[in-house]
Steps between C-alpha positions, in 0.01 A plus 500: 500500500785746454602468867502123464746520211718748691496272803610197297778700331603642835542155654668361187768769493544482877556126487734538203704763686532267799600212270759714322642612834553139607741435212875503576556797263169684451477747213459844662311638198239226518471550876456876459244457221299244694498719811392809301214309341409358841494846663303662215247217513469533876450876466230460235309252715536694825399840359151364431446393861362790704665583828291437809615840627351687202148502643626604843702787348201616298278498810754704698530755219124548493483534880767769507322721244 
């Protein structure tokens, strides 16, 4: 449920940043804030997804010992 909320916020701020950028004189503070929130949201979602290389690295570490 938490990831769902983060995903919705992520898309909302991403869309808002794109909308703000399309204005003739976009506010740089709003753009910066929207991009920071977008990047933090993306980081929080992506850190929970395991890398497909993690299992391969763990297998190689056990083989070397």
